[in-house]
C-alpha positions, 0 to 999 in steps of 0.5 A: 499500500503507497501513496498516490502522488501527483507531480505538477510542473511544466518541464519533463525533466523536473517532473522526472527529477521530482518523481526520481527524488520521491523514489530515492526518498524510500516514499511507498508509492502506489501511483505517481501521475504527472501534469504539465500544467495546473489545467491537466492536474485538475483533470487527474485530481478529478479522476484519480485520488491523490495523497499529495500533490507537488506543483510549480508555480510558473506554467502555461495554459494554468499556473500553480497558483491558479490550479491552487485556487480551483482546489481550494474552491472544490469540496473534496479537493480542497483537502488535498495537500500541496507542496509547492517547489519553485524557483520563484518566491517572494516572502509576500508570495510565499505567505499567500499560498500558506494562506491557500492551503499550501503545506510547505514551499521549497525553492529549486534546486531540492533534496530527497530529504526536503522531499521526504520531509514533506511527505512525512510532515503532510502523510506521516511515517511509514514503515520502510520494509511494509511501506505502511504507516507506522501508526497502523501497527 
């Protein structure tokens, strides 16, 4: 049993790096979904259960802020935790994102430890051997 994680970034290379980082961090993953912009992400969120979203801010079609705002308006999606990973991020923008429910903000480049730490903070610890949450024993 693993987590369903959605990675949203307009760069295929960055999506791949985040996915690889999630795996390197030892996160038990059931589904690892990817989207190139916020509109694609919302479609995936509407048709898949997702435990956590990693999202960039600057993307074409629909940026990360717009996606988060749309999620915030939705009865179910408003409860999906979002971690923003971006090269941009003034303190004012970060504070506004936190007010919209963003649980963490990381500037690129990121490390496996940062990704794992965010996942543990949001979803809890898991047993490395079984992939099960440690509080299930």
